[in-house]
KOLDRENGU-931290 format. One line per 10 residues: number of its first residue (from 1); for each residue x, y, z of C-alpha. Coordinates in Angstrom, 3 decimals. Layout:
NUM) X Y Z ~ ...
***
This chain:
1) 26.531 71.933 -23.701 ~ 29.245 72.365 -21.102 ~ 32.448 70.456 -21.849 ~ 35.101 69.276 -19.392 ~ 38.044 71.650 -18.893 ~ 40.612 70.707 -21.570 ~ 43.522 71.858 -19.406 ~ 42.671 69.607 -16.459 ~ 40.620 66.861 -18.146 ~ 41.989 66.541 -21.683
11) 40.787 62.975 -22.315 ~ 37.301 63.721 -20.995 ~ 37.256 66.823 -23.193 ~ 38.110 64.779 -26.281 ~ 35.538 62.124 -25.404 ~ 32.865 64.813 -25.050 ~ 33.756 66.151 -28.495 ~ 33.364 62.647 -29.925 ~ 29.863 62.558 -28.418 ~ 29.078 65.963 -29.973
21) 30.179 64.681 -33.378 ~ 28.057 61.540 -33.103 ~ 25.018 63.508 -31.938 ~ 25.239 65.735 -35.029 ~ 24.697 62.680 -37.232 ~ 21.834 61.036 -35.371 ~ 18.999 60.160 -37.793 ~ 16.339 61.506 -35.448 ~ 17.982 64.937 -35.699 ~ 18.708 65.098 -39.419
31) 16.222 62.905 -41.278 ~ 12.761 64.489 -40.766 ~ 13.642 67.676 -42.661 ~ 14.216 65.650 -45.844 ~ 10.893 63.821 -46.012 ~ 8.554 64.465 -48.960 ~ 4.756 64.480 -48.769 ~ 3.101 61.060 -49.085 ~ 2.494 59.937 -52.677 ~ -0.855 59.033 -54.237
41) -0.043 55.353 -53.922 ~ 2.050 53.324 -51.525 ~ 5.273 54.245 -49.757 ~ 7.816 51.441 -49.542 ~ 10.917 51.860 -47.406 ~ 14.072 49.873 -48.107 ~ 17.468 50.341 -46.573 ~ 20.772 48.950 -45.449 ~ 23.613 50.051 -43.213 ~ 24.725 50.454 -39.634
51) 22.500 53.520 -39.258 ~ 19.545 52.161 -41.240 ~ 17.546 50.901 -38.253 ~ 17.759 54.278 -36.530 ~ 16.904 55.931 -39.852 ~ 13.840 53.700 -40.179 ~ 12.757 54.538 -36.633 ~ 13.135 58.264 -37.321 ~ 11.223 57.876 -40.588 ~ 8.310 56.060 -38.947
61) 8.089 58.654 -36.200 ~ 7.860 61.481 -38.748 ~ 5.625 59.793 -41.366 ~ 1.846 60.386 -41.164 ~ 0.149 57.523 -39.331 ~ -2.676 57.409 -41.873 ~ -0.370 57.158 -44.909 ~ 0.242 53.633 -46.281 ~ 3.728 52.481 -45.320 ~ 5.639 49.217 -45.495
71) 9.194 48.147 -46.088 ~ 12.291 46.156 -45.225 ~ 15.561 47.416 -43.762 ~ 18.679 45.431 -42.873 ~ 21.252 46.470 -40.276 ~ 24.187 44.957 -38.437 ~ 23.614 42.551 -35.545 ~ 23.227 44.591 -32.374 ~ 22.443 47.854 -34.158 ~ 18.730 47.923 -33.459
81) 17.802 50.900 -31.233 ~ 16.243 49.610 -27.999 ~ 13.150 51.745 -28.558 ~ 12.457 49.945 -31.844 ~ 11.705 46.691 -30.053 ~ 9.369 48.428 -27.622 ~ 6.775 49.612 -30.132 ~ 4.827 48.264 -33.109 ~ 6.382 49.172 -36.423 ~ 5.379 49.290 -40.056
91) 8.869 48.759 -41.463 ~ 10.336 45.282 -41.006 ~ 13.866 45.138 -39.657 ~ 16.357 42.346 -40.307 ~ 19.799 41.936 -38.752 ~ 22.781 40.472 -40.595 ~ 26.559 40.228 -40.395 ~ 29.140 42.945 -41.004 ~ 31.897 43.299 -42.231 ~ 31.891 39.747 -43.644
101) 28.391 38.966 -44.987 ~ 26.221 36.017 -44.013 ~ 23.147 34.105 -45.196 ~ 20.789 36.416 -43.302 ~ 22.026 39.369 -45.353 ~ 21.716 37.406 -48.589 ~ 18.123 36.434 -47.766 ~ 17.261 40.017 -46.807 ~ 18.680 41.359 -50.073 ~ 16.681 38.833 -52.072
111) 13.487 39.758 -50.216 ~ 14.219 43.452 -50.715 ~ 14.187 43.019 -54.474 ~ 10.884 41.170 -54.168 ~ 9.468 43.955 -51.977 ~ 9.844 46.565 -54.728 ~ 8.369 44.471 -57.527 ~ 5.150 45.640 -59.207 ~ 5.264 49.284 -58.113 ~ 3.759 52.057 -60.213
121) 4.668 55.657 -60.921 ~ 2.152 56.653 -58.217 ~ 4.131 54.822 -55.541 ~ 7.270 56.049 -53.790 ~ 10.347 54.177 -52.616 ~ 12.368 55.675 -49.774 ~ 15.880 54.216 -49.556 ~ 17.619 54.650 -46.194 ~ 21.286 54.025 -46.930 ~ 24.337 54.303 -44.704
131) 27.803 52.834 -44.424 ~ 27.958 49.085 -43.946 ~ 25.259 48.437 -46.522 ~ 27.659 46.654 -48.871 ~ 28.194 43.740 -46.507 ~ 24.551 43.747 -45.429 ~ 23.219 43.287 -48.988 ~ 25.370 40.375 -50.213 ~ 23.249 39.131 -53.093 ~ 25.775 37.492 -55.436
141) 25.840 38.035 -59.176 ~ 25.180 35.008 -61.360 ~ 28.112 32.615 -61.171 ~ 29.045 33.621 -57.629 ~ 28.136 32.031 -54.292 ~ 27.838 33.551 -50.837 ~ 30.987 31.669 -49.868 ~ 32.776 33.339 -52.778 ~ 31.510 36.736 -51.639 ~ 32.688 36.100 -48.086
151) 36.181 35.125 -49.198 ~ 36.503 38.025 -51.640 ~ 35.267 40.430 -48.974 ~ 37.874 39.190 -46.487 ~ 40.606 39.558 -49.069 ~ 39.504 43.081 -49.941 ~ 39.400 44.097 -46.276 ~ 42.961 42.867 -45.766 ~ 44.343 44.220 -49.038 ~ 44.724 47.900 -48.216
161) 42.309 48.874 -50.996 ~ 40.397 52.118 -50.490 ~ 36.679 51.984 -49.771 ~ 35.954 53.263 -53.291 ~ 38.049 50.462 -54.784 ~ 36.432 47.808 -52.617 ~ 32.958 49.018 -53.448 ~ 33.703 49.150 -57.171 ~ 34.398 45.426 -57.010 ~ 31.409 44.750 -54.785
171) 29.047 46.575 -57.158 ~ 30.080 44.476 -60.125 ~ 29.809 41.202 -58.223 ~ 26.309 41.972 -56.918 ~ 22.739 41.467 -58.088 ~ 21.425 44.412 -56.026 ~ 24.182 47.018 -55.590 ~ 25.510 49.488 -58.132 ~ 22.058 50.919 -58.968 ~ 20.356 47.572 -59.478
181) 17.938 48.068 -56.576 ~ 16.700 51.353 -58.075 ~ 16.300 49.677 -61.458 ~ 14.076 47.073 -59.791 ~ 11.889 49.848 -58.318 ~ 11.066 51.457 -61.670 ~ 8.727 53.020 -62.646 ~ 8.265 54.102 -59.021 ~ 10.468 57.101 -58.147 ~ 13.148 56.586 -55.496
191) 14.208 59.099 -52.845 ~ 17.547 58.026 -51.396 ~ 18.452 59.459 -47.995 ~ 22.169 58.997 -47.322 ~ 24.399 59.133 -44.286 ~ 27.911 59.307 -45.685 ~ 30.823 57.305 -44.332 ~ 33.115 57.634 -47.348 ~ 35.745 60.191 -48.384 ~ 34.207 62.666 -50.798
201) 30.603 61.689 -49.944 ~ 30.118 60.014 -53.330 ~ 26.583 58.522 -53.388 ~ 27.679 55.660 -55.628 ~ 30.357 54.623 -53.109 ~ 28.222 54.724 -49.938 ~ 27.058 51.136 -49.338 ~ 28.069 50.452 -52.964 ~ 25.263 52.664 -54.253 ~ 22.292 50.278 -54.541
211) 19.922 53.050 -55.670 ~ 22.166 55.374 -57.681 ~ 23.834 55.045 -61.095 ~ 27.342 53.610 -61.146 ~ 30.046 55.494 -63.076 ~ 32.613 52.705 -62.603 ~ 33.007 49.878 -65.084 ~ 33.733 46.176 -65.277 ~ 37.193 47.133 -66.506 ~ 37.732 49.204 -63.335
221) 36.691 46.283 -61.138 ~ 38.940 43.879 -63.038 ~ 41.904 46.233 -62.668 ~ 41.357 46.460 -58.893 ~ 41.075 42.694 -58.560 ~ 44.335 42.329 -60.464 ~ 46.105 45.107 -58.540 ~ 45.414 43.557 -55.146 ~ 45.619 39.910 -56.183 ~ 41.988 39.115 -55.328
231) 40.950 35.667 -56.507 ~ 37.631 35.335 -58.361 ~ 35.986 32.383 -60.120 ~ 36.742 32.006 -63.835 ~ 33.109 32.729 -64.718 ~ 33.245 36.042 -62.865 ~ 36.523 37.046 -64.472 ~ 35.003 36.248 -67.879 ~ 31.897 38.282 -66.992 ~ 34.034 41.276 -66.088
241) 36.127 40.944 -69.223 ~ 33.064 40.714 -71.465 ~ 31.058 43.415 -69.668 ~ 28.268 40.976 -68.822 ~ 28.412 42.124 -65.181 ~ 28.101 45.821 -66.021 ~ 26.017 48.056 -63.745 ~ 23.346 50.662 -64.700 ~ 25.020 53.927 -65.706 ~ 24.196 57.644 -65.372
251) 21.494 58.554 -67.868 ~ 19.739 55.210 -67.589 ~ 15.935 55.764 -67.740 ~ 15.583 53.677 -64.561 ~ 16.847 56.678 -62.576 ~ 14.497 59.250 -64.121 ~ 12.654 61.188 -61.429 ~ 14.841 59.828 -58.634 ~ 16.433 62.068 -56.011 ~ 19.357 61.776 -53.601
261) 19.629 63.755 -50.342 ~ 22.756 63.677 -48.194 ~ 21.429 64.064 -44.655 ~ 24.662 63.682 -42.637 ~ 28.334 63.827 -43.613 ~ 31.771 63.574 -41.977 ~ 32.408 67.285 -42.461 ~ 29.211 68.209 -40.650 ~ 30.161 66.139 -37.619 ~ 33.666 67.654 -37.586
271) 32.185 71.145 -37.816 ~ 29.971 70.400 -34.815 ~ 32.990 69.267 -32.793 ~ 35.011 72.283 -33.920 ~ 32.259 74.673 -32.821 ~ 32.012 73.001 -29.407 ~ 35.789 73.162 -28.948 ~ 35.880 76.834 -29.862 ~ 33.152 77.566 -27.330 ~ 35.341 75.873 -24.717
281) 38.203 78.209 -25.599 ~ 40.277 75.916 -27.784 ~ 40.504 76.977 -31.449 ~ 39.839 74.030 -33.743 ~ 41.164 73.357 -37.234 ~ 39.598 70.813 -39.576 ~ 42.504 69.321 -41.502 ~ 40.401 67.121 -43.773 ~ 37.225 65.069 -43.756 ~ 38.381 62.662 -46.458
291) 41.767 61.310 -45.389 ~ 42.766 58.035 -46.968 ~ 45.947 55.995 -46.957 ~ 47.838 53.944 -44.410 ~ 46.791 54.654 -40.823 ~ 50.374 54.383 -39.624 ~ 51.510 57.121 -42.010 ~ 49.239 59.750 -40.449 ~ 51.215 61.227 -37.558 ~ 50.298 64.816 -36.732
301) 50.882 67.614 -34.225 ~ 54.677 67.635 -33.641 ~ 55.140 70.838 -35.651 ~ 52.404 72.582 -33.679 ~ 53.828 71.426 -30.360 ~ 57.449 72.334 -31.086 ~ 57.223 75.305 -33.411 ~ 53.698 76.684 -33.201 ~ 53.160 76.081 -36.898 ~ 50.962 75.963 -38.833
311) 48.755 76.775 -35.832 ~ 49.601 78.283 -32.434 ~ 48.936 76.254 -29.321 ~ 46.576 75.569 -27.651 ~ 44.544 74.148 -30.505 ~ 42.576 71.156 -31.640 ~ 43.343 69.343 -34.898 ~ 40.364 67.493 -36.360 ~ 40.226 65.053 -39.239 ~ 37.981 62.367 -40.629
321) 37.799 59.946 -43.516 ~ 38.573 56.274 -43.904 ~ 42.205 55.307 -43.699 ~ 43.317 51.788 -44.535 ~ 45.356 49.101 -42.821 ~ 47.220 46.738 -45.125 ~ 48.035 43.212 -43.976 ~ 50.435 41.382 -46.249 ~ 49.412 37.905 -47.424 ~ 50.501 35.357 -44.855
331) 51.349 38.039 -42.285 ~ 50.392 37.250 -38.696 ~ 48.290 40.055 -37.299 ~ 46.682 40.878 -34.007 ~ 43.567 42.863 -33.136 ~ 42.687 46.414 -34.026 ~ 41.240 48.772 -36.572 ~ 42.013 52.060 -38.256 ~ 41.587 54.237 -35.174 ~ 43.812 52.302 -32.805
341) 46.491 51.861 -35.491 ~ 46.496 55.588 -36.184 ~ 46.862 56.355 -32.481 ~ 49.686 53.907 -31.870 ~ 51.564 55.309 -34.881 ~ 50.950 58.812 -33.564 ~ 52.165 57.910 -30.060 ~ 55.373 56.464 -31.496 ~ 55.925 59.508 -33.710 ~ 55.382 61.909 -30.786
351) 57.489 59.816 -28.395 ~ 56.027 61.360 -25.252 ~ 55.825 64.941 -26.528 ~ 54.383 66.950 -23.572 ~ 50.955 68.495 -23.814 ~ 49.529 66.347 -26.620 ~ 46.498 64.136 -26.197 ~ 44.536 62.479 -28.985 ~ 41.398 60.419 -29.511 ~ 40.339 58.458 -32.571
361) 37.127 56.536 -33.011 ~ 34.723 55.277 -35.611 ~ 31.410 57.077 -35.232 ~ 29.473 53.813 -35.636 ~ 30.981 52.537 -32.374 ~ 33.146 49.810 -33.933 ~ 36.803 50.241 -34.920 ~ 37.293 47.505 -37.488 ~ 35.696 44.363 -36.123 ~ 36.459 44.644 -32.407
371) 34.217 45.809 -29.556 ~ 35.670 49.311 -29.262 ~ 35.004 52.521 -31.151 ~ 38.655 53.532 -30.859 ~ 41.063 54.660 -28.146 ~ 43.046 57.643 -26.889 ~ 46.670 58.516 -26.183 ~ 48.360 60.724 -23.607 ~ 51.995 61.860 -23.271 ~ 52.716 58.795 -21.096
381) 51.035 56.174 -23.318 ~ 54.315 54.536 -24.348 ~ 55.681 54.625 -20.780 ~ 52.623 52.835 -19.435 ~ 52.626 50.320 -22.280 ~ 56.274 49.424 -21.752 ~ 55.727 49.204 -17.993 ~ 53.069 46.594 -18.793 ~ 55.666 44.555 -20.657 ~ 54.497 45.543 -24.143
391) 56.554 46.483 -27.197 ~ 54.654 49.297 -28.947 ~ 56.709 49.226 -32.155 ~ 56.352 45.478 -32.570 ~ 52.641 45.704 -31.851 ~ 52.198 48.382 -34.516 ~ 54.096 46.272 -37.030 ~ 51.923 43.306 -36.073 ~ 48.670 45.325 -36.362 ~ 47.888 44.616 -32.706
401) 47.070 48.086 -31.391 ~ 43.806 46.958 -29.767 ~ 45.708 44.637 -27.426 ~ 48.026 47.436 -26.342 ~ 45.269 49.924 -25.578 ~ 43.189 47.273 -23.835 ~ 46.135 46.423 -21.579 ~ 46.589 50.033 -20.412 ~ 42.858 50.762 -20.126 ~ 42.664 53.360 -22.884
411) 40.090 51.853 -25.230 ~ 37.117 53.986 -26.255 ~ 34.076 51.739 -25.837 ~ 30.687 53.225 -26.691 ~ 28.570 50.355 -27.997 ~ 26.464 50.921 -31.114 ~ 25.855 54.612 -31.807 ~ 23.138 54.018 -34.477 ~ 24.823 56.307 -36.976 ~ 27.920 56.142 -39.180
421) 29.798 59.146 -40.552 ~ 33.187 57.494 -40.566 ~ 36.256 58.125 -38.444 ~ 36.688 60.961 -35.973 ~ 40.231 61.974 -35.049 ~ 41.057 64.766 -32.626 ~ 44.533 65.851 -31.524 ~ 44.626 68.317 -28.623 ~ 47.818 70.378 -28.320 ~ 47.977 72.329 -25.055
***
């Protein structure tokens, strides 16, 4: 594809690269190659995540029309591909809330467990799992209510915990995650098709691993709860302390014959963007696909711009992963997610450095819980923000980056993309 000229249209160039990255992770492009032949018995599809509806649509399109097929998939409100509603389907789709779960997700998770009951070794379960599945399958463990899950989830999201830490807790407070869904499918084999949105692409972390064994323990979950001051009911704390809430582990017979295929990852989408940039004449460097930590601490590109190290200019610096934003208890905070916070921190660190433009966006189309995928910055971002009467430093400290970028018209708004391979960050140094 032909990209805009980076020298004359740097923001359009970065936006086009974001589109290239998202296209690389579209289920219709990557899923069909991973499908097995139909089994002797039934095929049951289950799934959860922001990309699961598009995965289900791609699966149906590629599956033989004369092969028995049924199933249930849950996705976020608004993440149903328009084409899905326009045609009959064999897989039922349910929408629920994300990132804080709701009753629709709880009911869907309960029905999903019922859907896989009574299967035999001649049947096959296909699990379509992508990021967001944790919140979309909020079936509480015994002694926990949905209201408890909602509160704990909010506290985790605000704590600054990594996605692996959050999902460790979620697995141990769930009746379906942490391998429990696969255990319910036995003796039917399970093929799990994953779109990764987590650093390191660990299958047990993606959507809290409902169909894969869990290497973490109750003790791990209890330590995380204690570290971040997350409140849990006494019965749950006792269950963690005693090991009563332990998850199925590697080597459990329930996972015998199961298989996991990673069909799209953050690195693959970054590689696609890097190749497109190189074809446009701008060498690209992938810094990492698994960055974690505070968004505001990740400020790049000054060394390249001023000293030509570690890379000569012009160049493109690419990174992915899932950074965190910590909000202290009781702290007043505004609107924004990881991408906009990263960009505002970067703009402040660069302080108008000439020739540097950057774009950051979540590949699912939602940065945090707002209506934008991310935003972009230019050398005059701070000048325009201050001319609008805004205080960029105070807005960063108040976690209100969305408001700043909305005011100067630099939000990246894509709507649902129907995939989810985590954050895309591109810094263009001309």
